[in-house]
C-alpha positions in Angstrom: -39.4 -53.4 -27.4 -37.4 -54.7 -30.4 -34.4 -56.9 -29.9 -31.5 -57.5 -32.2 -28.7 -60.1 -32.3 -25.2 -59.3 -33.4 -24.2 -61.5 -36.4 -20.5 -60.3 -36.7 -17.9 -59.6 -34.0 -17.2 -56.0 -33.0 -13.5 -55.8 -32.2 -12.7 -55.2 -28.5 -16.4 -54.6 -27.7 -19.0 -57.4 -28.4 -18.9 -60.9 -29.7 -21.2 -62.5 -32.3 -24.5 -63.6 -30.7 -24.8 -60.7 -28.2 -28.4 -59.5 -27.9 -29.3 -55.8 -27.9 -32.5 -53.8 -27.2 -33.3 -50.9 -29.5 -33.7 -48.0 -27.1 -33.9 -45.0 -29.5 -33.7 -44.0 -33.1 -33.4 -40.6 -34.9 -33.1 -39.1 -38.3 -31.1 -36.1 -39.2 -30.9 -34.9 -42.8 -31.9 -38.3 -44.1 -29.4 -40.3 -42.0 -31.0 -42.7 -39.6 -29.1 -43.7 -36.4 -30.0 -46.2 -33.7 -28.9 -46.6 -30.1 -28.8 -50.2 -28.9 -28.3 -51.3 -25.3 -26.6 -54.6 -24.6 -28.8 -57.2 -22.9 -26.5 -57.4 -19.9 -27.0 -53.5 -19.6 -23.2 -53.0 -19.7 -22.9 -50.8 -22.7 -24.6 -48.9 -25.5 -23.6 -48.5 -29.1 -24.8 -46.2 -31.8 -25.1 -47.5 -35.4 -26.4 -46.2 -38.7 -29.2 -47.9 -40.7 -26.6 -49.6 -43.0 -24.7 -51.0 -40.0 -28.0 -52.2 -38.4 -28.9 -54.1 -41.5 -25.5 -55.6 -42.1 -24.4 -56.5 -38.6 -27.6 -57.3 -36.8 -30.7 -59.5 -37.2 -34.0 -58.8 -35.6 -35.3 -61.4 -33.1 -38.4 -59.5 -31.8 
């Protein structure tokens, strides 16, 4: 399972350094979206491919 680390703060949600598991991805009309689950299992977020590349780093 892939893991990602947040490299920027998300206001009122998660702080920089929070780790996430990639739990699903989908593509609809050329737009890829990903669902990430926080390591502490307290919340999920959905991001686009651009947000994933700009706000997260893969830590396998």
